[in-house]
SETOR-228406 format. One line per 8 residues: their letters; for each residue x, y, z of N, C-alpha, C, O, CB. Coordinates in steps of 0.05 Angstrom, whole numbers, plus 5000, padded with zeros to 4 digits. Glycine has a CB too. Layout:
BEGIN
A	X Y Z X Y Z X Y Z X Y Z X Y Z ~ ...
END
This chain:
BEGIN
MMRVLAML	5016 4976 5000 5000 5000 5000 5017 5025 5000 5012 5044 4985 4981 5000 5024 ~ 5038 5025 5017 5056 5048 5018 5071 5052 4992 5077 5074 4984 5077 5044 5041 ~ 5077 5030 4979 5091 5032 4953 5073 5045 4932 5083 5062 4917 5099 5004 4944 ~ 5048 5038 4931 5029 5050 4912 5026 5080 4919 5026 5097 4900 5002 5036 4914 ~ 5024 5087 4944 5022 5115 4952 5046 5131 4944 5044 5154 4935 5017 5117 4982 ~ 5070 5119 4947 5095 5133 4940 5096 5137 4910 5105 5158 4901 5119 5116 4949 ~ 5087 5118 4894 5086 5120 4865 5067 5142 4857 5073 5158 4839 5079 5094 4852 ~ 5044 5144 4869 5024 5164 4863 5035 5192 4870 5031 5211 4854 4998 5160 4879
LAALAVFA	5049 5195 4892 5061 5221 4900 5083 5229 4880 5085 5252 4873 5072 5220 4928 ~ 5098 5209 4871 5120 5215 4852 5107 5224 4825 5117 5243 4813 5137 5190 4847 ~ 5086 5211 4816 5073 5218 4791 5061 5246 4794 5062 5262 4775 5051 5198 4784 ~ 5049 5252 4816 5037 5278 4821 5059 5300 4820 5054 5321 4808 5023 5279 4848 ~ 5082 5295 4832 5104 5314 4832 5114 5319 4803 5120 5341 4796 5127 5304 4850 ~ 5115 5298 4788 5125 5300 4760 5106 5317 4743 5115 5334 4728 5129 5272 4747 ~ 5080 5313 4746 5060 5328 4730 5055 5356 4741 5047 5374 4726 5035 5312 4729 ~ 5058 5360 4767 5052 5386 4779 5075 5405 4776 5071 5429 4776 5045 5382 4808
APAMAQQA	5100 5396 4774 5123 5413 4773 5122 5433 4750 5128 5456 4754 5148 5397 4772 ~ 5116 5424 4725 5116 5444 4703 5094 5465 4707 5098 5489 4701 5111 5429 4677 ~ 5071 5458 4717 5050 5477 4722 5058 5497 4743 5052 5521 4740 5024 5463 4730 ~ 5071 5489 4763 5080 5507 4784 5102 5525 4774 5103 5548 4782 5090 5491 4809 ~ 5119 5515 4757 5142 5531 4747 5132 5554 4730 5144 5576 4730 5161 5513 4731 ~ 5111 5550 4714 5101 5572 4697 5091 5596 4713 5095 5618 4704 5078 5561 4680 ~ 5079 5591 4736 5069 5613 4752 5090 5628 4767 5086 5651 4775 5048 5602 4771 ~ 5114 5616 4770 5135 5628 4786 5150 5649 4771 5164 5665 4783 5153 5607 4796
MPPAPYAY	5148 5649 4744 5164 5668 4728 5151 5695 4728 5126 5697 4725 5167 5658 4700 ~ 5166 5717 4731 5155 5743 4730 5149 5751 4701 5162 5740 4683 5173 5764 4743 ~ 5130 5769 4696 5124 5776 4669 5147 5792 4656 5163 5804 4671 5098 5793 4668 ~ 5149 5791 4630 5170 5806 4616 5166 5836 4621 5143 5845 4624 5169 5799 4585 ~ 5187 5852 4621 5185 5880 4628 5164 5896 4612 5150 5913 4623 5212 5893 4625 ~ 5163 5891 4586 5144 5907 4569 5118 5892 4564 5103 5899 4546 5157 5914 4543 ~ 5112 5871 4580 5087 5857 4577 5064 5874 4585 5043 5873 4572 5088 5831 4593 ~ 5067 5889 4607 5045 5906 4617 5052 5935 4620 5037 5951 4632 5035 5895 4644
TQIEDPAL	5076 5943 4610 5085 5970 4612 5087 5982 4584 5098 5970 4566 5113 5972 4626 ~ 5075 6005 4580 5075 6018 4554 5101 6032 4549 5116 6039 4567 5052 6037 4551 ~ 5107 6036 4523 5130 6052 4515 5125 6081 4521 5102 6090 4517 5137 6047 4484 ~ 5145 6096 4530 5141 6124 4537 5134 6142 4514 5119 6161 4517 5167 6134 4551 ~ 5145 6135 4490 5138 6151 4466 5110 6144 4456 5105 6121 4448 5160 6146 4443 ~ 5091 6163 4457 5063 6157 4449 5060 6147 4420 5044 6130 4415 5046 6181 4454 ~ 5076 6158 4402 5074 6150 4374 5083 6121 4371 5071 6105 4356 5090 6168 4356 ~ 5105 6114 4384 5115 6086 4383 5096 6067 4396 5092 6044 4387 5143 6085 4395
EAEARDLM	5084 6075 4418 5065 6058 4432 5040 6054 4415 5028 6032 4414 5057 6070 4460 ~ 5032 6075 4400 5009 6072 4382 5015 6052 4360 4998 6036 4352 5001 6099 4370 ~ 5040 6053 4350 5048 6033 4330 5047 6005 4341 5038 5986 4328 5076 6040 4319 ~ 5058 6002 4365 5058 5976 4379 5029 5966 4383 5023 5943 4377 5072 5978 4406 ~ 5012 5984 4392 4984 5976 4396 4970 5967 4370 4956 5947 4370 4968 6000 4409 ~ 4975 5983 4349 4963 5976 4323 4972 5948 4314 4956 5932 4304 4970 5997 4302 ~ 4998 5942 4317 5008 5916 4310 4997 5894 4328 4990 5873 4318 5039 5917 4311 ~ 4996 5899 4354 4986 5879 4373 4957 5872 4368 4949 5849 4373 4990 5889 4401
LTLRCLKC	4941 5891 4357 4913 5885 4351 4910 5866 4328 4889 5854 4324 4898 5911 4346 ~ 4931 5864 4311 4929 5846 4288 4942 5819 4292 4943 5802 4274 4943 5859 4264 ~ 4952 5814 4317 4965 5789 4323 4947 5773 4343 4937 5784 4363 4993 5793 4335 ~ 4944 5747 4338 4927 5730 4353 4942 5718 4377 4965 5709 4374 4915 5708 4336 ~ 4929 5717 4400 4940 5703 4423 4938 5673 4417 4917 5663 4412 4925 5710 4450 ~ 4960 5659 4419 4960 5630 4413 4947 5613 4434 4939 5591 4429 4989 5621 4408 ~ 4945 5624 4458 4932 5609 4480 4902 5614 4480 4886 5595 4482 4944 5617 4507 ~ 4894 5639 4478 4865 5646 4478 4852 5640 4451 4829 5630 4451 4861 5675 4486
QSQSIADS	4865 5646 4430 4857 5641 4402 4834 5659 4393 4829 5660 4369 4850 5613 4399 ~ 4820 5672 4410 4798 5689 4402 4804 5718 4409 4787 5735 4404 4772 5680 4414 ~ 4827 5723 4419 4834 5750 4427 4861 5758 4415 4878 5741 4409 4836 5753 4458 ~ 4864 5784 4410 4890 5794 4401 4908 5794 4425 4900 5792 4448 4887 5822 4388 ~ 4934 5797 4420 4953 5797 4442 4950 5823 4458 4959 5824 4481 4982 5794 4432 ~ 4938 5843 4446 4934 5869 4460 4912 5865 4482 4913 5879 4502 4926 5891 4441 ~ 4893 5847 4477 4870 5844 4495 4873 5820 4514 4857 5818 4533 4845 5841 4479 ~ 4891 5802 4509 4893 5778 4524 4910 5782 4550 4929 5797 4550 4906 5756 4507
DAPMAGDM	4902 5767 4571 4917 5768 4596 4935 5743 4599 4947 5740 4620 4897 5769 4619 ~ 4936 5726 4579 4952 5702 4580 4982 5710 4582 4990 5729 4569 4947 5684 4556 ~ 4998 5695 4597 5026 5700 4599 5040 5700 4572 5059 5716 4567 5040 5680 4617 ~ 5032 5682 4554 5044 5681 4528 5039 5707 4512 5057 5717 4498 5034 5657 4512 ~ 5015 5718 4514 5008 5743 4501 5026 5766 4512 5034 5783 4498 4978 5750 4504 ~ 5030 5765 4539 5048 5785 4551 5076 5783 4540 5089 5804 4535 5048 5781 4581 ~ 5086 5759 4536 5113 5756 4524 5113 5766 4496 5133 5778 4487 5121 5726 4525 ~ 5092 5761 4481 5091 5771 4453 5089 5802 4453 5101 5815 4436 5066 5759 4438
RHQVRTRL	5074 5814 4471 5073 5843 4473 5101 5854 4479 5109 5874 4468 5053 5852 4495 ~ 5115 5841 4497 5142 5849 4504 5160 5848 4479 5175 5867 4475 5153 5831 4526 ~ 5158 5827 4464 5174 5825 4439 5168 5847 4420 5186 5859 4408 5169 5797 4426 ~ 5142 5853 4416 5134 5875 4398 5146 5901 4407 5158 5915 4391 5103 5877 4396 ~ 5142 5908 4432 5152 5934 4442 5183 5935 4442 5194 5956 4434 5142 5938 4471 ~ 5196 5914 4450 5225 5913 4450 5236 5917 4422 5256 5931 4417 5236 5888 4462 ~ 5225 5903 4403 5234 5904 4375 5228 5931 4363 5244 5941 4347 5222 5882 4358 ~ 5206 5943 4370 5200 5971 4360 5221 5990 4371 5231 6008 4357 5172 5980 4367
LAGQEPEE	5227 5987 4397 5247 6005 4409 5275 6001 4396 5291 6019 4396 5249 5999 4439 ~ 5280 5977 4386 5306 5971 4374 5307 5981 4345 5328 5980 4332 5311 5941 4374 ~ 5284 5992 4335 5284 6004 4308 5272 5987 4287 5273 5995 4263 5312 6011 4301 ~ 5261 5964 4293 5249 5947 4272 5222 5958 4264 5209 5972 4280 5246 5918 4282 ~ 5215 5954 4239 5189 5962 4228 5168 5942 4236 5174 5918 4241 5191 5965 4197 ~ 5143 5950 4239 5121 5932 4246 5119 5907 4228 5114 5885 4238 5095 5946 4246 ~ 5124 5910 4202 5122 5887 4184 5145 5867 4189 5141 5843 4185 5122 5896 4155 ~ 5168 5877 4196 5190 5860 4203 5183 5843 4228 5189 5819 4230 5216 5876 4208
IRAWLVDR	5171 5857 4248 5163 5843 4272 5142 5822 4267 5143 5800 4277 5153 5863 4294 ~ 5122 5829 4250 5101 5810 4242 5114 5786 4229 5106 5763 4235 5080 5824 4224 ~ 5132 5791 4210 5145 5769 4196 5160 5751 4215 5160 5726 4212 5164 5780 4174 ~ 5174 5763 4235 5189 5747 4254 5170 5729 4270 5175 5706 4275 5205 5765 4273 ~ 5147 5741 4279 5128 5726 4295 5115 5704 4279 5110 5682 4289 5106 5745 4306 ~ 5109 5709 4253 5098 5688 4236 5118 5666 4232 5111 5642 4232 5089 5700 4209 ~ 5143 5673 4228 5164 5653 4225 5166 5636 4250 5170 5611 4249 5191 5665 4218 ~ 5164 5649 4273 5167 5635 4298 5143 5618 4306 5146 5595 4315 5173 5655 4320
YGDYVSYS	5118 5629 4303 5094 5616 4312 5076 5605 4290 5057 5590 4296 5078 5635 4329 ~ 5081 5611 4265 5065 5602 4243 5045 5623 4234 5041 5643 4247 5051 5576 4250 ~ 5031 5617 4212 5012 5636 4200 4989 5642 4218 4976 5663 4215 5003 5626 4173 ~ 4982 5624 4235 4959 5627 4252 4961 5651 4271 4940 5661 4280 4955 5602 4269 ~ 4985 5660 4277 4988 5682 4295 4977 5709 4284 4971 5727 4299 5018 5686 4302 ~ 4975 5710 4257 4966 5735 4245 4936 5734 4238 4927 5714 4227 4982 5740 4219 ~ 4922 5755 4244 4894 5757 4236 4890 5762 4206 4868 5758 4196 4879 5779 4252 ~ 4911 5770 4193 4910 5775 4164 4933 5759 4151 4954 5771 4144 4912 5805 4157
PKVSETTW	4929 5733 4147 4951 5717 4136 4955 5723 4106 4937 5731 4092 4945 5687 4139 ~ 4980 5720 4098 4987 5725 4069 4982 5699 4054 4984 5677 4066 5017 5734 4067 ~ 4976 5701 4029 4972 5677 4012 5000 5665 4007 5017 5678 3996 4958 5684 3985 ~ 5003 5640 4015 5028 5626 4011 5022 5597 4005 4998 5589 4003 5047 5628 4036 ~ 5042 5581 4002 5037 5553 3995 5023 5538 4018 5011 5517 4013 5063 5539 3989 ~ 5024 5548 4042 5011 5535 4064 4983 5546 4070 4966 5533 4081 5027 5536 4090 ~ 4978 5571 4061 4952 5584 4068 4933 5586 4044 4910 5593 4048 4957 5611 4079 ~ 4942 5579 4020 4924 5582 3997 4898 5566 3999 4877 5576 3989 4938 5574 3972
PLFAIPVL	4897 5543 4012 4871 5529 4015 4851 5545 4031 4827 5543 4026 4875 5502 4028 ~ 4861 5561 4050 4842 5578 4066 4828 5598 4048 4805 5605 4054 4858 5593 4088 ~ 4840 5606 4027 4828 5626 4009 4813 5612 3986 4793 5622 3977 4849 5644 3997 ~ 4823 5589 3976 4811 5575 3953 4786 5559 3960 4767 5559 3945 4832 5558 3940 ~ 4786 5546 3983 4764 5528 3990 4737 5543 3992 4718 5533 3981 4770 5513 4016 ~ 4736 5566 4005 4710 5580 4005 4700 5588 3977 4676 5586 3972 4712 5604 4023 ~ 4718 5596 3960 4710 5603 3933 4699 5578 3918 4679 5580 3905 4734 5616 3917 ~ 4714 5556 3920 4705 5531 3907 4678 5522 3918 4661 5512 3903 4726 5509 3910
LLLFVGGV	4675 5525 3944 4650 5516 3957 4626 5534 3947 4605 5523 3941 4652 5518 3987 ~ 4631 5560 3944 4610 5577 3934 4603 5571 3905 4580 5571 3897 4619 5607 3936 ~ 4623 5565 3888 4618 5557 3860 4603 5531 3859 4585 5528 3842 4645 5554 3845 ~ 4609 5512 3876 4595 5487 3877 4566 5491 3884 4548 5480 3871 4609 5467 3896 ~ 4561 5506 3906 4534 5511 3915 4518 5526 3893 4495 5520 3888 4534 5527 3942 ~ 4531 5546 3881 4518 5561 3859 4510 5543 3836 4489 5545 3825 4535 5583 3850 ~ 4528 5524 3829 4523 5505 3807 4499 5487 3814 4482 5482 3797 4547 5488 3801 ~ 4498 5477 3839 4476 5460 3847 4450 5475 3847 4430 5464 3837 4481 5448 3876
LLRRLGRR	4450 5500 3856 4425 5516 3856 4416 5522 3828 4392 5520 3822 4430 5542 3871 ~ 4434 5529 3810 4427 5534 3782 4416 5509 3769 4397 5511 3753 4451 5545 3766 ~ 4427 5486 3775 4417 5461 3763 4389 5455 3773 4372 5447 3758 4436 5438 3770 ~ 4384 5459 3799 4358 5453 3810 4337 5473 3799 4315 5465 3792 4358 5455 3841 ~ 4344 5498 3797 4325 5518 3786 4320 5512 3757 4297 5515 3747 4336 5546 3789 ~ 4340 5503 3742 4336 5496 3714 4318 5472 3711 4301 5472 3693 4363 5490 3701 ~ 4320 5452 3728 4302 5429 3727 4274 5437 3734 4255 5428 3722 4312 5407 3747 ~ 4271 5454 3755 4244 5463 3763 4230 5478 3741 4206 5473 3736 4246 5480 3789
RSDEGEAA	4244 5495 3727 4232 5510 3705 4225 5492 3682 4204 5495 3670 4252 5532 3695 ~ 4242 5472 3676 4236 5454 3654 4212 5436 3662 4196 5429 3644 4261 5436 3647 ~ 4210 5428 3687 4187 5412 3696 4161 5428 3694 4140 5417 3687 4191 5402 3725 ~ 4162 5454 3701 4138 5471 3700 4130 5476 3671 4107 5478 3665 4144 5497 3714 ~ 4150 5478 3653 4144 5482 3624 4131 5458 3612 4114 5461 3595 4170 5489 3609 ~ 4139 5434 3619 4128 5409 3609 4100 5405 3619 4082 5394 3605 4146 5385 3615 ~ 4095 5413 3644 4069 5409 3657 4048 5427 3645 4024 5421 3645 4070 5413 3687 ~ 4055 5450 3634 4036 5470 3623 4029 5463 3596 4013 5477 3583 4047 5498 3624
END
């Protein structure tokens, strides 16, 4: 019985340690602190509103309270202070986290299905509707 209890405690420690470690880290300096230059902070805010929080997935990094969003805000502000352009920062984040991080993905070899499939689906539905309407009109013409 004691052996089983010891194994359970060991398993609990293994699984609980990573969760406890995440909470112990302080937030990045620019995660919740704005840049002193209002124009630069406005640029940072505009960029942050176009980037998706990877943890929340329904919020921009500007609106999310997730620690990962705070780290991404820190990266945006730090890189702007270092002189990078917003598009350079966006490209770096997309390279690091993938196309999903951007609310306005670019058409590329990995994202083209996102743009093509809705168009193909609309053409298919339009074709089916035109075919049904054509049959209905021909059936009404024969009945008269």
